[in-house]
N, C-alpha and C positions, 0 to 999 in steps of 0.2 A: 281191512287189510291188517295182517299181523306182521310186525317188523321185529328183527332180532339185532341186538348190538352186543358186542363182547368187549370186556376190558378187565384189567386186573384190579382196578380201583384200590390202589395202595397209597394213600387212602382215597375214598370217594370225595371229590372236591367240587367247587362251584362250576368249573368247566364241564365236568361230567353232568352235573345237574342241568346246566343250560342245554347241552347236546340232547339229553333225554327229553327235556321239555319240547325242544324243536321237533324231535322225531315223533313225539306223542301227538303233535298237531297234525301230522300227516298220516298217522296210523290209528286204527281202532284199538289195538293192543300192542304192547311192547314187551318182548322177552329180553331181559337183561341177563346175560351170561357172565358170571364171575369167573374169569379165566384163572388158570394156574391155581385151582381151588385146593390142591393138595399141598401147596407151599405156604409156609409161614415162618416167622421167627428168623428172618434173614433181613439184611439191610434193604435189599430191593423189594422184599415181600414180608414186611413185619407183621401184618395182620392175618388172622385166620379167615377162612371162607365165611364162617359164621359171623365173625365180627364185621366183615365187609358187607355181608347181607344185611346185618343190623344197621350199619351206617346208611346204606341205600334206602332200606325200608323206612327208617325214621326220617331221613331227609325228604323223601318223596311225600310221606304223610304230612310233615310239617309245611310242605309247599302245596298241599291239596292235590297231589298227583298219585294217590295210592290205589286207585280203583281199576286201572287198566294195565297193570304190570304183572309179569311173572319174573321172579328173581331166582335164577338157577345156577348152582355151582357147577363148574365144568373143569374136570381134571385134565391136565395135559396128557397127551399120548405122543409118543415120539415116532409116529408113523404117518407121514403126511398123506399117504395114499388112502388111508381109512379115516382121516380126521373128520371129514364132513359127515360120514356115516355115524361116527361117534357123536358129533354135535346133534345130528338129527334124532339119534336115539335118546338123547337126554332132554330134548325140548319138545314142546308142542309144534305142530307144523307151522311153518312161517312162509311169508310171501316175498320178503325182501330182507337183505342183510345190509346193515350199516356198519362200515368199517373203513379205516384208513390204513390198516395193516396190510402191506403188500402181499404177504403170504396168505392171510385170510381171504383177501380179495381174489387172488388167483385160484385157491383151492375151491372156494364157493362157486366162482364162475365156471370152473372146469366141470363141476357137478350140475351145472345148469341153473344155478340160483341167480336171481337178479341182485346185483350189488350196487349200492349207492355209497358215496363218500359221506362220512359223518360230518355234520357241520361243526367245524372247529370254533372254539370260543376262547380268545385271548390265550392261545397255547403257550406263549412265552411267559405268561404270568401263572396260569393254572396248570401245573405239572406235578404229578406225584413225586418225581425225582426232586424237584425244587422244594416241595413241601417237606419231604423227609429230611433233606439237607438242612432246611431252616429249623426243623425240630431238633436236630442233633446239635446245631450251632446256637441254640437258644435265641434264634432270630424270630421276628414276627411271622407267624404262619396261620394263626387262628382265623384271620379275616379271609383266608383262601378256601375255607371249607364251610359247608352248611352247618347250621347249629346241630342237626342230628348226628353228623359225623363227629363233631367236637364232643358231644355228649358220650358217644361210644368210646372214643379215644380216651377220654377222662375215666370212664368206667373201668377200662381194662389197663389203665396206667400205661398207655401206648408210648408216650414219650420216654418214660423210664425204660420200657422194654427196648425201644429202638436204640437208646444210648447204651444199654448193657450189651446188646447184640453188636453194636459198633465197636465197643471196647474189646469184646471177645474176638471179633474178626481181625482187628488190628493186631492184637497180641498173638493170634495164631499165625499171621503172615510174618511176624517178626521172629518167630521161633525157628 
């Protein structure tokens, strides 16, 4: 069975890693779609698709999970009626979709795909929003991400980028 899961992974954290590990125990192969691939350099989406793919690839490899995965960037399209066709055109065929996003669940089910809820893992602790907030507030965040993610964030100076983006967005809203 080939499973598909979708996320923005801004950044890829230990909750994501746990979910993917659990999915991989039920599936022969897992397609990981990096959603909103066209977006970066924003507070909600500071990392590029390539950086997120590097975070995922390195984290999976360091956890001996790198042999059964496809990691595919998926750009947003603003037409729900053709979104599943877009998804299918960008990925290998899949048997089941894992998602907790109500819109993804609805759209995939409407097109006849089996959808299962992703197994959540300490959602209140492992959240991209919380991690980005901690990064900007210089609070402890490094223990919330796998080593591979931390390495990529350090390589691209992601904390500095996020802080600069944050200052720019605040100054623009005050103008």
